[in-house]
C-alpha atoms as one frame of an Amber mdcrd trajectory, in Angstrom:
protein
  20.221  -7.053 -17.409  17.455  -9.725 -16.873  16.197 -11.643 -13.632  19.528
 -13.445 -13.470  21.694 -10.371 -12.255  23.065 -11.590  -9.286  23.468  -7.916
  -7.867  20.528  -6.013  -8.505  20.157  -2.349  -7.229  17.058  -0.134  -6.816
  19.849   2.580  -7.875  19.990   1.523 -11.387  16.495   3.623 -12.440  17.773
   6.863 -11.152  16.324   9.193  -8.301  13.619  11.651  -7.831  13.120  14.708
  -5.729   9.503  15.371  -4.509   8.993  18.926  -5.370   9.179  21.576  -2.450
  10.739  19.236  -0.372  14.303  17.782   0.452  13.174  14.197  -0.302  15.107
  12.594  -2.905  14.450   8.475  -3.308  15.416   5.955  -5.691  12.701   5.500
  -8.494  12.437   1.849  -7.584  10.642   1.447  -4.083   8.802  -1.117  -1.931
   4.809  -1.592  -1.753   4.212  -3.341   1.901   0.568  -4.322   1.334   1.572
  -7.713   0.350   3.365  -8.483   3.891  -0.374  -8.525   5.095  -2.193 -12.066
   4.879  -4.608 -12.933   2.334  -6.838  -9.975   1.193  -4.517  -7.722   2.956
  -6.024  -8.949   6.031  -4.569 -10.305   9.123  -0.824 -11.515   9.839   1.374
 -13.261   7.017   2.003 -16.814   7.074   5.589 -16.566   8.505   6.274 -12.833
   9.946  10.143 -13.811  10.086  10.072 -14.179   6.096   8.114 -10.592   5.826
  10.870  -8.953   8.114  13.655 -10.366   6.098  12.160  -9.070   3.137  11.983
  -5.410   4.338  15.742  -5.695   5.375  16.543  -7.109   2.043  14.672  -4.370
   0.455  16.968  -1.908   2.333  20.223  -3.574   1.602  19.189  -3.440  -2.077
  18.743   0.481  -1.881  15.169   0.817  -1.804  14.621   3.916   0.353  10.925
   4.680  -0.148   8.377   2.189   1.553   4.749   2.600   0.594   2.332   1.328
   3.498  -0.726   1.953   5.318  -2.534   1.173   9.091  -5.417  -0.138   6.739
  -3.210  -3.117   5.715  -3.870  -5.859   7.841  -5.178  -3.619   9.560  -2.038
  -2.389  11.539   0.071  -5.567  10.345   2.463  -4.042   7.737   3.213  -0.929
   9.848   4.206  -3.404  12.749   6.439  -5.406  10.580   7.799  -2.289   9.422
   8.712  -1.035  12.702  10.003  -4.300  14.091  12.284  -4.774  11.039  13.606
  -1.591  10.423  13.251   0.977  13.706  15.487   2.538  14.163  15.211   3.781
  10.721  17.998   4.351   8.129  18.307   8.268   7.905  17.591   8.341   4.137
  14.503   6.050   4.342  10.990   7.722   3.056   7.944   5.946   4.622   4.725
   7.184   2.872   1.277   5.940   4.369  -2.262   6.529   3.271  -5.388   7.384
   4.922  -8.983   7.759   4.578 -10.237   4.102   5.144 -10.572   1.402   7.662
 -11.222  -2.298   7.519 -14.162  -4.049   9.311 -14.060  -7.424  10.899 -14.324
  -9.253   7.879 -11.818  -7.699   6.155 -14.235  -5.254   4.018 -12.758  -2.025
   3.101 -14.841   1.414   4.499 -14.089   4.732   3.452 -14.327   7.800   5.917
 -12.273  11.136   5.269 -13.893  13.167   8.240 -11.538  15.442   9.518 -11.491
  13.387  12.879 -11.087  10.145  11.467  -8.154  11.857   9.655  -6.232  13.106
  12.566  -6.808   9.852  14.468  -5.620   7.725  11.537  -2.132   9.984  11.058
  -1.886   9.643  14.928  -2.087   5.703  14.656   0.493   5.523  11.927   3.017
   7.388  13.924   2.327   5.587  16.782   2.548   2.110  14.942   5.511   3.272
  13.000   7.175   4.669  15.784   7.600   8.105  14.276   6.928  11.613  15.431
   6.131  12.769  12.050   5.235  11.008   8.651   7.319  11.821   5.532   4.301
  11.702   3.072   0.667  10.835   3.718  -1.731  10.020   0.879  -5.328  11.083
   1.306  -7.290   8.170  -0.419 -10.327   9.356  -2.335 -13.613   7.143  -2.747
 -14.801   8.172  -6.302 -14.812  11.041  -8.934 -17.253  12.778  -7.170 -16.275
  13.091  -3.917 -15.813  16.588  -2.396 -11.951  16.587  -1.369 -12.025  20.104
   0.322 -12.879  19.359   3.562 -10.467  16.572   3.804  -7.516  18.594   2.201
  -8.221  21.224   4.731  -7.760  18.991   7.653  -4.648  17.480   6.027  -3.075
  20.600   5.960  -3.933  21.459   9.389  -2.206  18.220  10.299   0.540  19.208
   8.166   0.653  22.751  10.100   0.752  20.460  13.277   3.677  19.022  12.633
   2.443  15.568  12.042   2.657  15.473   8.353   5.615  16.735   6.472   4.326
  16.559   3.176   0.610  15.725   1.322  -0.087  13.211  -1.419  -3.432  12.466
  -2.956  -4.869   8.898  -3.956  -7.469   7.574  -6.410  -8.187  10.987  -7.769
  -9.381  12.755 -10.823  -7.589  15.613 -12.257 -10.183  18.069 -11.083 -10.033
  16.411  -7.548  -6.258  17.069  -7.606  -6.802  20.874  -8.548  -8.905  21.284
  -6.024  -6.535  19.859  -3.326  -3.656  21.959  -4.816  -6.042  25.123  -4.057
  -5.662  24.233  -0.492  -2.297  22.728   0.029   0.865  21.562  -1.985   0.412
  17.919  -3.359   3.846  16.260  -3.876   2.545  13.126  -5.332  -0.575  11.184
  -6.742  -0.957   7.747  -6.314  -3.322   5.963  -8.626  -4.220   2.584 -10.523
  -1.985   2.514 -13.583  -0.040  -0.113 -15.403   0.869  -1.438 -18.931  -2.927
  -2.574 -19.871  -4.634   0.139 -17.334  -4.034   3.855 -18.877  -6.431   6.004
 -18.051  -4.299   8.484 -16.227  -1.771   9.050 -19.448  -2.877  12.652 -19.472
  -2.377  13.313 -15.957   1.057  11.766 -15.952   2.161  13.711 -18.599   0.820
  17.096 -16.839   2.447  16.081 -13.572   5.854  15.476 -14.953   5.535  18.972
 -16.238   5.059  20.252 -12.650   7.694  17.845 -11.469   4.928  15.998  -9.024
   5.462  12.443  -8.594   3.341   9.541 -10.097   3.007   6.622  -8.180   1.066
   3.674  -9.786  -0.739   1.136  -7.488  -1.261  -2.250  -9.067   1.942  -1.746
 -11.316   1.713  -5.302 -12.211  -2.171  -5.766 -12.252  -2.723  -5.898  -8.723
  -5.263  -8.933  -7.478  -5.665  -9.739 -11.212  -2.088 -10.020 -12.834  -1.741
  -8.558 -16.079  -1.964 -11.419 -18.412  -1.133 -11.102 -22.194   0.714 -13.016
 -24.805   2.135  -9.689 -26.439   3.821  -8.952 -22.783   5.474 -12.550 -22.607
   6.626 -12.248 -26.317   8.542  -9.083 -25.293   9.982 -10.922 -22.152  11.080
 -13.983 -24.228  12.942 -11.642 -26.506  14.404  -9.866 -23.796  15.379 -12.843
 -21.585  13.346 -11.476 -18.650  10.043 -11.953 -16.985   7.193 -10.564 -17.904
   7.204  -8.609 -14.451  10.090  -7.418 -14.964   9.013  -6.133 -18.420   5.974
  -4.511 -17.023   7.986  -2.700 -14.584  10.618  -1.382 -16.859   7.697  -0.155
 -18.990   6.688   2.124 -16.333   9.971   3.257 -15.291  10.777   4.191 -18.862
   7.199   5.881 -19.504   7.918   8.876 -17.521  10.626  10.474 -15.197   8.260
  11.213 -12.417   7.360   7.391 -12.112   7.952   5.978  -8.613   7.367   2.235
  -8.469   6.080   0.564  -5.423   6.024  -3.366  -6.559   5.095  -5.267  -3.267
   5.876  -8.955  -2.548   6.494 -11.468   0.169   9.232 -13.212  -1.364  12.879
 -12.148  -1.339  13.539 -13.978  -4.613  10.692 -11.964  -6.155  11.985  -8.744
  -4.487  15.604  -9.066  -6.256  13.738  -9.959  -9.758  11.660  -6.647  -8.991
  14.648  -4.660  -8.499  16.631  -5.981 -11.073  13.851  -4.356 -13.571  15.499
  -0.967 -12.589  18.031  -1.443 -15.208  16.274  -3.694 -18.017  16.636  -1.705
 -20.939  13.706  -2.022 -23.179  14.364  -1.939 -27.301  12.752   0.387 -29.349
  10.824  -2.522 -31.006   9.980  -4.032 -27.370   8.794  -0.312 -26.161   6.540
  -0.422 -29.468   4.782  -3.724 -28.868   4.466  -2.730 -25.082   2.860   0.758
 -26.219   0.064  -1.138 -28.237  -0.947  -3.513 -25.285  -3.222  -0.980 -23.371
  -7.034  -2.052 -22.771  -9.499  -0.813 -25.579
């Protein structure tokens, strides 16, 4: 199946159940970050189109949307609420806390307990939810101590504001420190076809049944550019983006994808990648594309 498939469905890649939960999602999800304006700051050019993209994502079987109040800020959560509330019963909304934006669009870090609680409460208010399904704690760097922040996240879980906790931009040591305080159901780190520093972590999490959710699955602000990827895509009759997404889905069964787009056409292309089968020869070529 290629990007010409007239009936793409997010169900084609199968499902994943978060550990210790009753949350089961299709492995092809949607990331709302690109619904904000340029630089993930301010509103999009056409908010009606953004809402249409969200509704079409649901129509295609997507039941896992990743968002955050610092996308915009506050833009993507508002658009999600306007487009989808009241939410489908099977929709899992995942947000992220630990950062905020200044008035010029800069990204600032804060994981103090008071800030985390205020951030969760604002996400709930802006999404019109009583409890978040999953909240990812965003860490700023490999040397940051996560313990106080994870205790705050556990407190919010016990208070009933968070159902489950994830962690983002973390090392294995930080993950283990977090798990000593509270169960972690998913990790969201940067990973894609050419950025594979987390290979060992992905395999370890797969053994534990914990979801791995790669952000920038297509390279993010610097899209993946590779002659090798283009060659494989041409052989398969697919787009390079579809091949990169299919490779991720076939990398590990705990991999959940959240590619983002503000275009219904690109949304269809992304979802069609869930059914794209890579030949052994194609996979071998793609496996060799990692950065040195």
